[in-house]
N, C-alpha and C positions, 0 to 999 in steps of 0.2 A: 475387452476380449477375455475369455477364460483360459485359453491355451498359452502357456509360457509367457506370462505378462512381462517378465524381465527382459525378454528378447526385443530388439528394435524392429521397427517397420523399415524395410529396405526400399529406397527409391533409386532407380537407375536412370541417370541422365539429369544433369544440372543445367537444363535450359529453362525457359520461362515456366513451363508447366511443372517440371520437377521441383524447382525452387518454390513454386506456389504450393505444391503438396507439402513441402517441409514447413512452410508458414502455417498452413492449416493444422498440421500435426502439433506444432508448437502451441497453437491456441487451445488444443485439447489436452496438453500436457503429455503427449505420447512420445516415447523414445523413438528415435529414428537414426538412420545412417544414410547418407546421400553419396552415391558413387558417380563420378564423372570420368569418362575415359580420356578426355582432353586435358590440356595443361591448364585450362582456365574454364570458368563457367561460360555458357553460351558459345562454346567452341564452334559449333556448326554455324551459328549466326555470323561469326567473324569471317566466314568464307564469302558472305555476301554483304559485308558491312557497308559497302558503298550504296546499297539499294535503299530507297525510301519506302516505308510501308504504305499501304493503302489507307490504313485506319489511324486515327489520331491517338495520342497517348492515352486518353481516357479508356479506350477499349483494349489497350495492350498491357495494362497493369492489373494485377490481382488485388482485391480489396484487403485481404489479410496481410499480404506482403507489404502493401502501402502502410497499413497500420503499424507493422513492425518497423518499417523504415522511419516513419514519422516520430516514433518514440525515441529514436536515436539522432534526431536533428536533421534528417534528410530533407532537402528542399524539393518539393514536387515540381515537375516541369509544366509548361503550358499545356493544359489538357487538350487543347484543340490543335496543337502543332503535330506535324507528321514526323516521327523520328526515323532516322536511318538505322540500319542494323547496328552500326557502331555506337550510336547514341543509346539504343536499346540496351546494349551490353554495358557501356561505360557509365550511363546515368541511372540505370535501374538494376540490372542483374548483378553487376559487380558489387555495388553497395549492399544489395540484399544478401549476397553471399558472405559479406564481411560483418554482418550483424553478430552480436555476441551469442545469439540464440542458435544461429545456423553454422557459423564457421567451425566450431569444435567437432561438428558431426559431418562435415563435408570432406570427402576424400577425392583429390584430383589425381590424374594419371592412374586411375583405378578402373580397369576394364572388366566388366562382368562377362565372363565367357559362357557360363551356363547356370541354369537354375533348376533345382530338383527338389524332391521331398526327402527328408532324412531317412536313409536306409530303405527307400522305396523307389523303384523305377516306375515308369508310367503304367506298367501292367499290374502293379500291386495295389489292391483296394483296401484290405483290412487296416483299420486304424489310420487311414491316410489323412483325414482331416485333423487328427490330434497331434501329428508330428510337425515340427517346424520346417520351413523352407531352408534349403542350403544353397548359397550362392558361391560359385567358384570365381574368385576375383584375382586378376593378374595385376601385380604391382612390381615395377622394376624387374620384369622377367620371372618373378616368383609367383606361384599360384597358391592361394590359401582359401580356406572355406569359412564362410560367415553364415551363421544361422539367423533366421528372421521369422517373426510371427506372421508377417504379411509382406507382400511385394507389390510395388507400384512401378510398372515399367513405363517410363516417359522418355525413352531413347529416340523417339522420332523416326523419320525415314530419310532425312537429308544425308547425303553421302552414300546412298545406296540407289543409284539412278537406274531408270529403265534404259535399255539400249536404243539405238537409233533404228535398229531392225524392226520392221512393222509386225513381225510375228511375236515380238517380245522376248526373243531368245538371243543370248549373247553368242555370237559366232566368232571364231578365231580371228577372222579378218578384221573385225571391228576392234577386238581387243588389241591386236597388233598395231592398229592405227592410233592407239590412245595418246601417243606423244603429240599428235596433231589434233587431238579432240579435247574439248572441254565440256564436262557434264555439269551444268549448273549455270551460274550467272557471272561471267567474267567481268572485270572492271575494264571495259573496252577503252574508255577515254581516260582512264587513270593508270593504275599500276601495270595493266596488261596492254597498254597502248602500243608498245613496240612490237608485241606479238602479232597484232592485227593490222598495223599500218602498212598500206600498200599491198596487202595480201588478198587473195581470192578466198572469201569466207562463206561457208554454207551454214545457215541456221536451220536446224530441224525442230519442228514443233509449231503449234498455232495458238498457244496460250499467251498470257501476258508476259511471262518471262522471255519467250521467244521474241515477241514484239518489242520488248524493251531492248534486247540485244540488237535488233535490226535498227531501231532508232539511234542507238549509240553508235553503231557502225556508220550510219548515214552522217552523223556528226563528225566522225573520224574522217570520212571521205571528203568532207569539206576542206580539211587540212592536207589530206593525202588522196588526191583525185584518182590515183591508180587503184585504190582499194575497190575490189569487186564484192558485191553482195548478192548471194543466192538464198532464196527462202524455199525450203522443202516442206510441204505440208501434205498430210494424208487426206484432208478434206477435199471434196470434189471441186469446190469453187473457193477461191480466196476470199470472195465476198462474205462467206460464212464467218471468217475471222475478224471482219470489220465491226461486227456488232451493229447497234442501232444508229451509230454516228450521230447526226444532229437530232434524230428522233429518240435517242436514248434518254430515258428518264434521269440518268446520271450524266450530267453534261461532261464531266471530266473523262469518264469512260468513253463517251461518244467521241471526245476529242482524240483519244488514243487511236480509235479506229479510223478517224478521219486523217490523222497524220500518216499512218501506215498506208492508207488508201492512196494518198497523194504521192507517196514515195514509189508505190507500185506503178501508178499511172504515169509517172514521170520517167520510168525506166531505171531509176536508181537501184531499185530492188527487183531482181529477176525472180519470178515465181515459177515453181514446178508444182502444179496442182495435182491432187489425186496420186501423189507419188509415194508408193509403198516400198520402202527400202528393203531390198532382199540381201544386199551384200555391200560391205565397205572394204575396200582393199587398197593396197599401196601400189602405185605405178613405179616403174623403174627409176624415175627421177625423184621419187620420194613423196610426190603429191598423192592425194587421195582420189580414188575413183568410187563414186557412189552409184549403185546400180539398182534398177527395178527390173521388172520382167521384160521391158522393151527399150529402156533408155539408160545411157551411161552419162553421168555428169563427171567430166574429167577436169584435171587441173585445179583441184581444191587444195589450197594450202592449209586451211584450218577449218574444223567443223565444231560448231557450238550446238550441243544437244540439249533441248528442253522438252523432253518427252515424259516428264514426271519422275516420281520415285516410288519405291516399293519397300515394304517393311522387311527387316531381317528377323525371321522368327526362330533362328537357330538357338538363341540363348534360352528359349523356353520349350524346346522340342521334347523334353522329358516331363513336361507338365500337361495336364488334360485341359485343352482349350477348345473353344467353339469359334472357328474362323470361317468367314464367308468364302465360298469357293471362287467367286468372281472378283469382288473388291479386295479380298484379303484383309478386310476389316474385322473388328469384333462382329460376330454374326448377327446379333440383334440390331446393330446399327445399320447394316447394309441397306434395308429398304428406306431408311431415313436419309442416307447420304449419297445414294447412287447418282453419279454425275450425269447420267443420261436423263435424269428427272430433276435433280436439284442443283442449285447454285449455293454458294456459301451463305447467302442471305435467306434461303428457304429451308435450311435444316433446323428442325425444332430442337429446343434445349433437351438435354437428356442427362442422366446421372448414373448412380450406382446400379440401379435396376437393370438398365440396358448393358452396362459394362461388366456385370458379374460373369464369372467363368465357371465351368464345371469344377475347376480347381479352386476350392474355397480360399478366399482372401488373396487371390492373385488378380491383379487388374492391369489392363493395357489402356493407357490414357494418352491424350494429346494426339498429335498427327499420326502416330503409329496405330491408334485405335481406328483410324479411318482407312488404313491400308493404302491402297493405290488411289483412293478418291481424293481429288484436289480441292475439296470443299471445306477444309478445316479452317477454323478461325481460332486465334489465340484465346479470345474471351470464352469460347466454348470449352477449351481445355481447362481453363480456370474453374468453370462451373462443374466440369467432370470431377476434378480432384476435391472440390468443396464437398460434393455429395459423397464421394468414395470415402474420404477421411471421416465424415460424419458417421457413416455406416460402420466403419472399422471401430469408431469410438462409441458405438452403441447409441448414437443420437439419431434414432430413426425418423423423428419428426423433421429434423434438418435435412437428412439424407433424401427424404421424399419430396422436399420442396423444390420448386424451380425459381432460381434467383437471378437468372440471366436476363438482362434487358439490353436489347439492341434496337437501333432504329431500323425502319423498314428499308431504308436506302442509305448509302454512304459508306458503310463498313467495308463493302466489297468493291468500292469504286476506285478509280484511278485519279490521283490528283497530281498536278505538276508543281514542283517546287521551283523549277527553273524552266525556261523554254526548251531545253534540250534534255531534261531529266524527267523520267516518269517514275511514279511509284508502282512497283511491280510485285509487291508481296503483301497480301492481306493477312498473312499469318507468319508465325515465327519459323516455319519450316517449309511450307509449300505455298505457291501462288494460287490464287483462286481464279481459275479460268474456265 
């Protein structure tokens, strides 16, 4: 790059994709700084560390990162094994963050509040491409400014969930009910066991994360028969959530549908089909009331919400970006990832060309580049940063290549590690449903 070559390239988010970006920058000898808001790398993954991924290790590791690790004596895991979230962090991300090439440039507990261009708000055009980016970073309650020649935003979408409300709007009633609500994937049979044992639990959503929660609740019910399980879906028929079952080309995914099908048929799981939540409110006794236009579901002790996540775009609101109005993804990606058309296995590889923004040298990568679309795969994120870093480093031949190789089936499938445990995430941040 010609502008301010002494300035680092800033990466926000030290998850799998952010760390991969660092590894690729190292391969080109580029200066960088990596900011992570959490206390450790992979902080978001730790919130679902009990979950086993859909895809084996070979599709969850970045090639340049593996090269970096192997140079320092790291032992590669069984490439065909399915890691849990905890194993992904402990056996891969943490060792990667501790490498001598990355550790000095990694800042933990460093939250990026906003990104702008030096001395220029969004309205100012003159000389915009020639001035550096300015990141406002909060550390220990103090905010300082860091200049960078380029920015790679890999902060993901996890931790910024969609509401249960079918209109997609957070209403005050749902917010007030949050102490009885869990947005994400609780460890129902593990550390959250006491929270759900013997309670009436409503699960909202029809994707793999929701089905995983239902299966774990059914296991819990075996030990605590008084546990009640309600499944609330917007689909008109619950059969739409079962998938192909025995006809599914992916046998394990078919097994997932068959298992939840049996639970519904047996009456263990009570289903409310075509239920579009309009309001969540607290009753006088403290339980939840979940309402649509015609029906009230009363006596709910706990609600597990698996309605997906959305990107937080506030940190780059002063930058010029092209965002799709529906998916909230990088605009050029929208037709490639639309979940109404694509599953994670049908999204074609893409790179810097599709990810480029009107703001030169600013890139949104990883799950955040997909916005609300749940079709993101970790391996796709690795290919994104490989191409982006090659372009930043003026290696246009490498930037234009497609180096992602995925099998036609299997990466988005569900595999069972134990009879009662499902793999319910095919990416590091969103499940592919």
